[in-house]
PDB file of N, CA, C and O in Angstrom:
ATOM      1  N   UNK A   1       2.349   4.538  -3.630  1.00  0.00           N
ATOM      2  CA  UNK A   1       3.761   4.848  -4.174  1.00  0.00           C
ATOM      3  C   UNK A   1       3.282   5.166  -5.663  1.00  0.00           C
ATOM      4  O   UNK A   1       2.718   4.283  -6.309  1.00  0.00           O
ATOM      5  N   UNK A   2       3.504   6.399  -6.190  1.00  0.00           N
ATOM      6  CA  UNK A   2       3.693   6.573  -7.683  1.00  0.00           C
ATOM      7  C   UNK A   2       5.356   6.481  -8.366  1.00  0.00           C
ATOM      8  O   UNK A   2       6.264   7.265  -8.089  1.00  0.00           O
ATOM      9  N   UNK A   3       5.448   5.271  -9.342  1.00  0.00           N
ATOM     10  CA  UNK A   3       6.479   5.526  -9.485  1.00  0.00           C
ATOM     11  C   UNK A   3       6.752   6.156 -10.527  1.00  0.00           C
ATOM     12  O   UNK A   3       6.000   5.716 -11.397  1.00  0.00           O
ATOM     13  N   UNK A   4       7.599   7.179 -11.068  1.00  0.00           N
ATOM     14  CA  UNK A   4       7.645   7.887 -12.615  1.00  0.00           C
ATOM     15  C   UNK A   4       8.325   7.496 -13.237  1.00  0.00           C
ATOM     16  O   UNK A   4       9.248   6.976 -12.610  1.00  0.00           O
ATOM     17  N   UNK A   5       8.462   7.405 -14.747  1.00  0.00           N
ATOM     18  CA  UNK A   5       8.849   6.835 -15.629  1.00  0.00           C
ATOM     19  C   UNK A   5      10.423   7.271 -15.768  1.00  0.00           C
ATOM     20  O   UNK A   5      10.799   8.437 -15.894  1.00  0.00           O
ATOM     21  N   UNK A   6      11.371   5.984 -15.716  1.00  0.00           N
ATOM     22  CA  UNK A   6      12.676   6.278 -15.548  1.00  0.00           C
ATOM     23  C   UNK A   6      13.454   5.300 -15.995  1.00  0.00           C
ATOM     24  O   UNK A   6      12.868   4.249 -16.258  1.00  0.00           O
ATOM     25  N   UNK A   7      14.594   5.336 -16.158  1.00  0.00           N
ATOM     26  CA  UNK A   7      15.398   4.462 -17.319  1.00  0.00           C
ATOM     27  C   UNK A   7      15.289   4.417 -18.848  1.00  0.00           C
ATOM     28  O   UNK A   7      14.673   5.318 -19.416  1.00  0.00           O
ATOM     29  N   UNK A   8      15.837   3.449 -19.527  1.00  0.00           N
ATOM     30  CA  UNK A   8      15.688   3.479 -20.827  1.00  0.00           C
ATOM     31  C   UNK A   8      15.192   2.288 -21.266  1.00  0.00           C
ATOM     32  O   UNK A   8      15.911   1.345 -20.938  1.00  0.00           O
ATOM     33  N   UNK A   9      13.961   1.911 -22.057  1.00  0.00           N
ATOM     34  CA  UNK A   9      14.086   0.332 -22.359  1.00  0.00           C
ATOM     35  C   UNK A   9      15.031  -0.526 -22.845  1.00  0.00           C
ATOM     36  O   UNK A   9      15.099  -1.743 -22.677  1.00  0.00           O
ATOM     37  N   UNK A  10      15.929   0.368 -23.606  1.00  0.00           N
ATOM     38  CA  UNK A  10      16.553  -0.682 -24.929  1.00  0.00           C
ATOM     39  C   UNK A  10      17.978  -0.627 -23.955  1.00  0.00           C
ATOM     40  O   UNK A  10      18.850  -1.354 -24.432  1.00  0.00           O
ATOM     41  N   UNK A  11      18.330  -0.033 -22.896  1.00  0.00           N
ATOM     42  CA  UNK A  11      19.646  -0.459 -21.974  1.00  0.00           C
ATOM     43  C   UNK A  11      19.407  -1.814 -21.302  1.00  0.00           C
ATOM     44  O   UNK A  11      20.451  -2.075 -20.704  1.00  0.00           O
ATOM     45  N   UNK A  12      18.612  -2.691 -21.140  1.00  0.00           N
ATOM     46  CA  UNK A  12      17.287  -2.371 -20.404  1.00  0.00           C
ATOM     47  C   UNK A  12      17.733  -1.765 -18.468  1.00  0.00           C
ATOM     48  O   UNK A  12      18.184  -2.419 -17.528  1.00  0.00           O
ATOM     49  N   UNK A  13      17.430  -0.631 -18.548  1.00  0.00           N
ATOM     50  CA  UNK A  13      17.233   0.068 -17.166  1.00  0.00           C
ATOM     51  C   UNK A  13      15.712   0.534 -16.351  1.00  0.00           C
ATOM     52  O   UNK A  13      15.435   0.707 -15.164  1.00  0.00           O
ATOM     53  N   UNK A  14      14.997   0.624 -17.496  1.00  0.00           N
ATOM     54  CA  UNK A  14      13.498   0.659 -17.120  1.00  0.00           C
ATOM     55  C   UNK A  14      12.380   0.250 -17.886  1.00  0.00           C
ATOM     56  O   UNK A  14      12.396  -0.601 -18.775  1.00  0.00           O
ATOM     57  N   UNK A  15      11.356   0.940 -17.469  1.00  0.00           N
ATOM     58  CA  UNK A  15      10.264   0.380 -18.673  1.00  0.00           C
ATOM     59  C   UNK A  15       9.446   1.791 -19.183  1.00  0.00           C
ATOM     60  O   UNK A  15       8.619   1.926 -20.085  1.00  0.00           O
ATOM     61  N   UNK A  16       9.901   2.577 -18.429  1.00  0.00           N
ATOM     62  CA  UNK A  16       9.338   4.284 -19.435  1.00  0.00           C
ATOM     63  C   UNK A  16       7.715   4.030 -18.960  1.00  0.00           C
ATOM     64  O   UNK A  16       6.915   4.596 -19.705  1.00  0.00           O
ATOM     65  N   UNK A  17       7.404   3.633 -18.374  1.00  0.00           N
ATOM     66  CA  UNK A  17       6.193   3.397 -17.712  1.00  0.00           C
ATOM     67  C   UNK A  17       5.655   3.931 -15.906  1.00  0.00           C
ATOM     68  O   UNK A  17       6.309   3.645 -14.903  1.00  0.00           O
ATOM     69  N   UNK A  18       4.453   4.666 -15.904  1.00  0.00           N
ATOM     70  CA  UNK A  18       4.244   5.192 -14.539  1.00  0.00           C
ATOM     71  C   UNK A  18       3.525   3.798 -14.078  1.00  0.00           C
ATOM     72  O   UNK A  18       2.704   3.150 -14.727  1.00  0.00           O
ATOM     73  N   UNK A  19       4.158   3.456 -12.527  1.00  0.00           N
ATOM     74  CA  UNK A  19       3.389   2.123 -12.029  1.00  0.00           C
ATOM     75  C   UNK A  19       2.898   2.720 -11.030  1.00  0.00           C
ATOM     76  O   UNK A  19       3.501   3.743 -10.708  1.00  0.00           O
ATOM     77  N   UNK A  20       1.369   2.240  -9.979  1.00  0.00           N
ATOM     78  CA  UNK A  20       1.138   2.519  -8.845  1.00  0.00           C
ATOM     79  C   UNK A  20       1.444   1.303  -7.917  1.00  0.00           C
ATOM     80  O   UNK A  20       1.544   0.116  -8.226  1.00  0.00           O
ATOM     81  N   UNK A  21       1.549   1.818  -6.874  1.00  0.00           N
ATOM     82  CA  UNK A  21       1.950   0.138  -5.790  1.00  0.00           C
ATOM     83  C   UNK A  21       0.841   0.516  -4.489  1.00  0.00           C
ATOM     84  O   UNK A  21       0.976   1.705  -4.199  1.00  0.00           O
ATOM     85  N   UNK A  22       0.078   0.020  -3.869  1.00  0.00           N
ATOM     86  CA  UNK A  22      -0.718  -0.078  -3.027  1.00  0.00           C
ATOM     87  C   UNK A  22      -0.425  -0.626  -1.913  1.00  0.00           C
ATOM     88  O   UNK A  22      -0.651  -1.820  -2.110  1.00  0.00           O
ATOM     89  N   UNK A  23      -0.051  -0.496  -0.829  1.00  0.00           N
ATOM     90  CA  UNK A  23       0.261  -1.769   0.338  1.00  0.00           C
ATOM     91  C   UNK A  23      -0.074  -1.512   1.786  1.00  0.00           C
ATOM     92  O   UNK A  23      -0.184  -0.381   2.259  1.00  0.00           O
ATOM     93  N   UNK A  24      -0.207  -2.481   2.366  1.00  0.00           N
ATOM     94  CA  UNK A  24      -0.316  -2.419   3.889  1.00  0.00           C
ATOM     95  C   UNK A  24       0.748  -3.353   4.858  1.00  0.00           C
ATOM     96  O   UNK A  24       0.876  -4.567   4.697  1.00  0.00           O
ATOM     97  N   UNK A  25       1.418  -2.633   5.799  1.00  0.00           N
ATOM     98  CA  UNK A  25       2.458  -2.806   6.649  1.00  0.00           C
ATOM     99  C   UNK A  25       1.971  -3.331   7.867  1.00  0.00           C
ATOM    100  O   UNK A  25       0.912  -2.885   8.311  1.00  0.00           O
ATOM    101  N   UNK A  26       2.648  -4.299   8.531  1.00  0.00           N
ATOM    102  CA  UNK A  26       2.494  -4.598   9.694  1.00  0.00           C
ATOM    103  C   UNK A  26       3.522  -4.366  10.423  1.00  0.00           C
ATOM    104  O   UNK A  26       4.494  -4.564   9.694  1.00  0.00           O
ATOM    105  N   UNK A  27       4.081  -3.867  12.084  1.00  0.00           N
ATOM    106  CA  UNK A  27       5.033  -3.970  12.920  1.00  0.00           C
ATOM    107  C   UNK A  27       4.900  -4.371  14.171  1.00  0.00           C
ATOM    108  O   UNK A  27       3.966  -3.852  14.782  1.00  0.00           O
ATOM    109  N   UNK A  28       5.543  -5.128  14.728  1.00  0.00           N
ATOM    110  CA  UNK A  28       5.444  -5.487  16.063  1.00  0.00           C
ATOM    111  C   UNK A  28       6.590  -5.108  16.947  1.00  0.00           C
ATOM    112  O   UNK A  28       7.540  -5.873  16.780  1.00  0.00           O
ATOM    113  N   UNK A  29       6.686  -4.693  17.340  1.00  0.00           N
ATOM    114  CA  UNK A  29       7.693  -4.496  18.353  1.00  0.00           C
ATOM    115  C   UNK A  29       7.891  -5.053  19.651  1.00  0.00           C
ATOM    116  O   UNK A  29       8.979  -5.127  20.222  1.00  0.00           O
ATOM    117  N   UNK A  30       6.990  -5.371  20.010  1.00  0.00           N
ATOM    118  CA  UNK A  30       6.703  -6.250  21.427  1.00  0.00           C
ATOM    119  C   UNK A  30       7.285  -7.965  21.484  1.00  0.00           C
ATOM    120  O   UNK A  30       7.954  -8.397  22.423  1.00  0.00           O
ATOM    121  N   UNK A  31       6.863  -8.803  20.264  1.00  0.00           N
ATOM    122  CA  UNK A  31       6.880  -9.709  20.117  1.00  0.00           C
ATOM    123  C   UNK A  31       8.346 -10.228  20.221  1.00  0.00           C
ATOM    124  O   UNK A  31       8.524 -11.245  20.890  1.00  0.00           O
ATOM    125  N   UNK A  32       9.424  -9.623  19.619  1.00  0.00           N
ATOM    126  CA  UNK A  32      10.768 -10.249  19.892  1.00  0.00           C
ATOM    127  C   UNK A  32      11.167  -9.036  20.473  1.00  0.00           C
ATOM    128  O   UNK A  32      11.948  -8.435  19.735  1.00  0.00           O
ATOM    129  N   UNK A  33      10.889  -8.383  21.653  1.00  0.00           N
ATOM    130  CA  UNK A  33      11.444  -7.428  22.354  1.00  0.00           C
ATOM    131  C   UNK A  33      12.407  -7.705  23.252  1.00  0.00           C
ATOM    132  O   UNK A  33      13.082  -6.768  23.679  1.00  0.00           O
ATOM    133  N   UNK A  34      12.687  -9.231  23.770  1.00  0.00           N
ATOM    134  CA  UNK A  34      13.698  -9.601  24.413  1.00  0.00           C
ATOM    135  C   UNK A  34      15.156  -9.423  23.985  1.00  0.00           C
ATOM    136  O   UNK A  34      16.172  -9.165  24.632  1.00  0.00           O
ATOM    137  N   UNK A  35      14.876  -9.698  22.365  1.00  0.00           N
ATOM    138  CA  UNK A  35      16.435  -9.437  21.990  1.00  0.00           C
ATOM    139  C   UNK A  35      16.355  -8.280  20.921  1.00  0.00           C
ATOM    140  O   UNK A  35      16.837  -8.430  19.799  1.00  0.00           O
ATOM    141  N   UNK A  36      15.603  -6.889  21.395  1.00  0.00           N
ATOM    142  CA  UNK A  36      15.684  -5.895  21.091  1.00  0.00           C
ATOM    143  C   UNK A  36      15.219  -5.397  19.045  1.00  0.00           C
ATOM    144  O   UNK A  36      15.312  -4.411  18.315  1.00  0.00           O
ATOM    145  N   UNK A  37      14.748  -6.789  18.959  1.00  0.00           N
ATOM    146  CA  UNK A  37      14.339  -6.813  17.543  1.00  0.00           C
ATOM    147  C   UNK A  37      12.865  -6.482  17.628  1.00  0.00           C
ATOM    148  O   UNK A  37      12.072  -6.883  18.479  1.00  0.00           O
ATOM    149  N   UNK A  38      12.542  -5.367  16.197  1.00  0.00           N
ATOM    150  CA  UNK A  38      10.950  -5.533  15.813  1.00  0.00           C
ATOM    151  C   UNK A  38      10.841  -6.344  14.337  1.00  0.00           C
ATOM    152  O   UNK A  38      11.555  -6.427  13.338  1.00  0.00           O
ATOM    153  N   UNK A  39       9.434  -6.941  14.802  1.00  0.00           N
ATOM    154  CA  UNK A  39       9.469  -7.664  13.261  1.00  0.00           C
ATOM    155  C   UNK A  39       8.235  -6.956  12.492  1.00  0.00           C
ATOM    156  O   UNK A  39       7.224  -6.572  13.079  1.00  0.00           O
ATOM    157  N   UNK A  40       8.449  -6.834  11.111  1.00  0.00           N
ATOM    158  CA  UNK A  40       7.798  -5.836   9.846  1.00  0.00           C
ATOM    159  C   UNK A  40       7.271  -6.996   8.644  1.00  0.00           C
ATOM    160  O   UNK A  40       7.924  -7.959   8.240  1.00  0.00           O
ATOM    161  N   UNK A  41       6.297  -6.704   8.343  1.00  0.00           N
ATOM    162  CA  UNK A  41       5.938  -7.195   7.365  1.00  0.00           C
ATOM    163  C   UNK A  41       5.138  -6.806   6.213  1.00  0.00           C
ATOM    164  O   UNK A  41       4.073  -6.310   6.582  1.00  0.00           O
ATOM    165  N   UNK A  42       5.257  -6.850   5.070  1.00  0.00           N
ATOM    166  CA  UNK A  42       4.170  -5.975   4.229  1.00  0.00           C
ATOM    167  C   UNK A  42       4.014  -6.950   3.366  1.00  0.00           C
ATOM    168  O   UNK A  42       4.559  -8.042   3.207  1.00  0.00           O
ATOM    169  N   UNK A  43       2.806  -6.117   2.599  1.00  0.00           N
ATOM    170  CA  UNK A  43       2.165  -6.896   1.110  1.00  0.00           C
ATOM    171  C   UNK A  43       1.077  -6.068   0.236  1.00  0.00           C
ATOM    172  O   UNK A  43       0.096  -5.508   0.727  1.00  0.00           O
ATOM    173  N   UNK A  44       1.423  -6.084  -1.175  1.00  0.00           N
ATOM    174  CA  UNK A  44       0.522  -5.070  -1.242  1.00  0.00           C
ATOM    175  C   UNK A  44       0.178  -5.754  -3.253  1.00  0.00           C
ATOM    176  O   UNK A  44       0.003  -6.921  -3.604  1.00  0.00           O
ATOM    177  N   UNK A  45       0.191  -4.955  -3.810  1.00  0.00           N
ATOM    178  CA  UNK A  45      -0.013  -4.984  -5.414  1.00  0.00           C
ATOM    179  C   UNK A  45       0.198  -3.647  -6.404  1.00  0.00           C
ATOM    180  O   UNK A  45      -0.265  -2.508  -6.349  1.00  0.00           O
ATOM    181  N   UNK A  46       0.874  -4.141  -7.094  1.00  0.00           N
ATOM    182  CA  UNK A  46       1.714  -3.057  -8.157  1.00  0.00           C
ATOM    183  C   UNK A  46       0.665  -2.929  -9.652  1.00  0.00           C
ATOM    184  O   UNK A  46       0.535  -3.832 -10.479  1.00  0.00           O
ATOM    185  N   UNK A  47       0.120  -1.814  -9.696  1.00  0.00           N
ATOM    186  CA  UNK A  47      -0.762  -1.791 -10.880  1.00  0.00           C
ATOM    187  C   UNK A  47       0.169  -1.101 -12.271  1.00  0.00           C
ATOM    188  O   UNK A  47       0.256   0.115 -12.439  1.00  0.00           O
ATOM    189  N   UNK A  48       0.788  -2.075 -13.147  1.00  0.00           N
ATOM    190  CA  UNK A  48       1.567  -1.827 -14.284  1.00  0.00           C
ATOM    191  C   UNK A  48       1.261  -0.841 -15.067  1.00  0.00           C
ATOM    192  O   UNK A  48       0.163  -0.925 -15.617  1.00  0.00           O
ATOM    193  N   UNK A  49       2.189   0.474 -15.380  1.00  0.00           N
ATOM    194  CA  UNK A  49       1.636   1.359 -16.142  1.00  0.00           C
ATOM    195  C   UNK A  49       1.900   0.701 -17.772  1.00  0.00           C
ATOM    196  O   UNK A  49       2.207  -0.478 -17.945  1.00  0.00           O
ATOM    197  N   UNK A  50       1.740   1.582 -18.770  1.00  0.00           N
ATOM    198  CA  UNK A  50       1.708   1.252 -19.884  1.00  0.00           C
ATOM    199  C   UNK A  50       3.335   1.523 -20.408  1.00  0.00           C
ATOM    200  O   UNK A  50       3.569   2.667 -20.797  1.00  0.00           O
ATOM    201  N   UNK A  51       4.093   0.856 -20.427  1.00  0.00           N
ATOM    202  CA  UNK A  51       5.645   0.883 -20.639  1.00  0.00           C
ATOM    203  C   UNK A  51       5.972   0.619 -21.793  1.00  0.00           C
ATOM    204  O   UNK A  51       5.020   0.455 -22.557  1.00  0.00           O
ATOM    205  N   UNK A  52       7.292   0.481 -22.353  1.00  0.00           N
ATOM    206  CA  UNK A  52       7.439  -0.196 -23.714  1.00  0.00           C
ATOM    207  C   UNK A  52       8.233  -1.574 -23.532  1.00  0.00           C
ATOM    208  O   UNK A  52       9.317  -1.672 -24.107  1.00  0.00           O
ATOM    209  N   UNK A  53       7.767  -2.625 -22.780  1.00  0.00           N
ATOM    210  CA  UNK A  53       8.686  -3.845 -22.759  1.00  0.00           C
ATOM    211  C   UNK A  53       7.459  -4.491 -23.999  1.00  0.00           C
ATOM    212  O   UNK A  53       6.425  -3.862 -24.223  1.00  0.00           O
ATOM    213  N   UNK A  54       7.660  -5.302 -24.436  1.00  0.00           N
ATOM    214  CA  UNK A  54       6.738  -6.350 -25.239  1.00  0.00           C
ATOM    215  C   UNK A  54       5.842  -6.503 -24.081  1.00  0.00           C
ATOM    216  O   UNK A  54       5.982  -6.875 -22.916  1.00  0.00           O
ATOM    217  N   UNK A  55       4.761  -6.038 -24.898  1.00  0.00           N
ATOM    218  CA  UNK A  55       2.971  -6.689 -24.372  1.00  0.00           C
ATOM    219  C   UNK A  55       2.959  -8.178 -23.924  1.00  0.00           C
ATOM    220  O   UNK A  55       1.913  -8.532 -23.381  1.00  0.00           O
ATOM    221  N   UNK A  56       3.737  -8.921 -24.029  1.00  0.00           N
ATOM    222  CA  UNK A  56       3.673 -10.526 -24.223  1.00  0.00           C
ATOM    223  C   UNK A  56       4.753 -10.548 -22.436  1.00  0.00           C
ATOM    224  O   UNK A  56       4.725 -11.473 -21.624  1.00  0.00           O
ATOM    225  N   UNK A  57       5.521  -9.324 -22.313  1.00  0.00           N
ATOM    226  CA  UNK A  57       6.630  -9.338 -21.497  1.00  0.00           C
ATOM    227  C   UNK A  57       6.265  -9.136 -20.332  1.00  0.00           C
ATOM    228  O   UNK A  57       6.959  -9.401 -19.350  1.00  0.00           O
ATOM    229  N   UNK A  58       4.721  -8.463 -20.282  1.00  0.00           N
ATOM    230  CA  UNK A  58       4.682  -7.147 -18.891  1.00  0.00           C
ATOM    231  C   UNK A  58       2.804  -7.850 -18.627  1.00  0.00           C
ATOM    232  O   UNK A  58       2.020  -8.080 -19.548  1.00  0.00           O
ATOM    233  N   UNK A  59       2.553  -8.024 -17.294  1.00  0.00           N
ATOM    234  CA  UNK A  59       1.520  -8.260 -17.181  1.00  0.00           C
ATOM    235  C   UNK A  59       0.854  -6.989 -16.498  1.00  0.00           C
ATOM    236  O   UNK A  59       1.569  -5.991 -16.589  1.00  0.00           O
ATOM    237  N   UNK A  60      -0.390  -6.790 -15.814  1.00  0.00           N
ATOM    238  CA  UNK A  60      -1.293  -5.368 -15.445  1.00  0.00           C
ATOM    239  C   UNK A  60      -1.012  -5.022 -14.194  1.00  0.00           C
ATOM    240  O   UNK A  60      -0.774  -3.869 -13.836  1.00  0.00           O
ATOM    241  N   UNK A  61      -1.030  -6.115 -13.400  1.00  0.00           N
ATOM    242  CA  UNK A  61      -0.577  -6.174 -11.674  1.00  0.00           C
ATOM    243  C   UNK A  61       0.576  -7.402 -11.317  1.00  0.00           C
ATOM    244  O   UNK A  61       0.830  -8.427 -11.950  1.00  0.00           O
ATOM    245  N   UNK A  62       1.045  -6.982 -10.305  1.00  0.00           N
ATOM    246  CA  UNK A  62       2.264  -7.804 -10.031  1.00  0.00           C
ATOM    247  C   UNK A  62       1.740  -7.707  -8.043  1.00  0.00           C
ATOM    248  O   UNK A  62       1.074  -6.821  -7.508  1.00  0.00           O
ATOM    249  N   UNK A  63       2.460  -9.175  -7.281  1.00  0.00           N
ATOM    250  CA  UNK A  63       2.161  -8.891  -6.392  1.00  0.00           C
ATOM    251  C   UNK A  63       3.442  -8.599  -5.507  1.00  0.00           C
ATOM    252  O   UNK A  63       4.457  -8.865  -6.149  1.00  0.00           O
ATOM    253  N   UNK A  64       3.710  -8.127  -4.217  1.00  0.00           N
ATOM    254  CA  UNK A  64       5.085  -7.502  -3.529  1.00  0.00           C
ATOM    255  C   UNK A  64       4.712  -8.425  -2.668  1.00  0.00           C
ATOM    256  O   UNK A  64       3.684  -9.090  -2.794  1.00  0.00           O
ATOM    257  N   UNK A  65       5.821  -8.566  -1.391  1.00  0.00           N
ATOM    258  CA  UNK A  65       5.956  -9.009  -0.150  1.00  0.00           C
ATOM    259  C   UNK A  65       7.082  -8.679   0.380  1.00  0.00           C
ATOM    260  O   UNK A  65       8.105  -8.631  -0.302  1.00  0.00           O
ATOM    261  N   UNK A  66       7.063  -8.303   2.133  1.00  0.00           N
ATOM    262  CA  UNK A  66       8.502  -8.239   2.328  1.00  0.00           C
ATOM    263  C   UNK A  66       8.097  -8.635   3.715  1.00  0.00           C
ATOM    264  O   UNK A  66       7.077  -8.412   4.367  1.00  0.00           O
ATOM    265  N   UNK A  67       9.256  -9.323   3.983  1.00  0.00           N
ATOM    266  CA  UNK A  67       9.520  -9.770   5.758  1.00  0.00           C
ATOM    267  C   UNK A  67      10.830  -9.392   6.358  1.00  0.00           C
ATOM    268  O   UNK A  67      11.912  -9.808   5.942  1.00  0.00           O
ATOM    269  N   UNK A  68      10.678  -8.630   7.296  1.00  0.00           N
ATOM    270  CA  UNK A  68      11.694  -8.041   8.012  1.00  0.00           C
ATOM    271  C   UNK A  68      12.131  -8.034   9.365  1.00  0.00           C
ATOM    272  O   UNK A  68      11.230  -8.013  10.204  1.00  0.00           O
ATOM    273  N   UNK A  69      13.280  -8.047   9.763  1.00  0.00           N
ATOM    274  CA  UNK A  69      13.960  -7.856  11.548  1.00  0.00           C
ATOM    275  C   UNK A  69      14.378  -6.596  11.069  1.00  0.00           C
ATOM    276  O   UNK A  69      14.735  -6.219   9.953  1.00  0.00           O
ATOM    277  N   UNK A  70      14.217  -5.858  12.484  1.00  0.00           N
ATOM    278  CA  UNK A  70      14.811  -4.582  12.528  1.00  0.00           C
ATOM    279  C   UNK A  70      15.579  -4.640  14.017  1.00  0.00           C
ATOM    280  O   UNK A  70      14.867  -4.705  15.019  1.00  0.00           O
ATOM    281  N   UNK A  71      16.871  -4.618  14.139  1.00  0.00           N
ATOM    282  CA  UNK A  71      17.505  -4.028  15.380  1.00  0.00           C
ATOM    283  C   UNK A  71      18.276  -2.853  14.954  1.00  0.00           C
ATOM    284  O   UNK A  71      18.698  -2.471  13.863  1.00  0.00           O
ATOM    285  N   UNK A  72      18.349  -2.213  16.647  1.00  0.00           N
ATOM    286  CA  UNK A  72      18.622  -0.800  16.590  1.00  0.00           C
ATOM    287  C   UNK A  72      20.190  -1.085  17.231  1.00  0.00           C
ATOM    288  O   UNK A  72      20.352  -1.539  18.364  1.00  0.00           O
ATOM    289  N   UNK A  73      20.996  -0.836  16.565  1.00  0.00           N
ATOM    290  CA  UNK A  73      22.639  -0.708  16.682  1.00  0.00           C
ATOM    291  C   UNK A  73      22.987   0.102  17.762  1.00  0.00           C
ATOM    292  O   UNK A  73      24.057  -0.195  18.292  1.00  0.00           O
ATOM    293  N   UNK A  74      22.101   1.461  18.440  1.00  0.00           N
ATOM    294  CA  UNK A  74      22.004   2.157  19.609  1.00  0.00           C
ATOM    295  C   UNK A  74      20.833   1.965  20.601  1.00  0.00           C
ATOM    296  O   UNK A  74      19.706   1.593  20.275  1.00  0.00           O
ATOM    297  N   UNK A  75      21.054   2.127  21.280  1.00  0.00           N
ATOM    298  CA  UNK A  75      19.762   2.893  22.067  1.00  0.00           C
ATOM    299  C   UNK A  75      20.187   3.920  23.056  1.00  0.00           C
ATOM    300  O   UNK A  75      19.344   4.549  23.695  1.00  0.00           O
TER     301      UNK A  75
END
């Protein structure tokens, strides 16, 4: 995923930099199928672009992760 520069670093509502994210996602609809629920998980890395925050406040890379349960309200 590519995040284009957004916001204003002075507000602070953004970094004014371009970031790139690469991730892997896992979904399992059978594990919790008794309850009609799907398990999902994701992990990856973000390469942070040259934004305007203080160089001491920004790293080059950051890890990202997520775990979720998805339940269908209608079948």
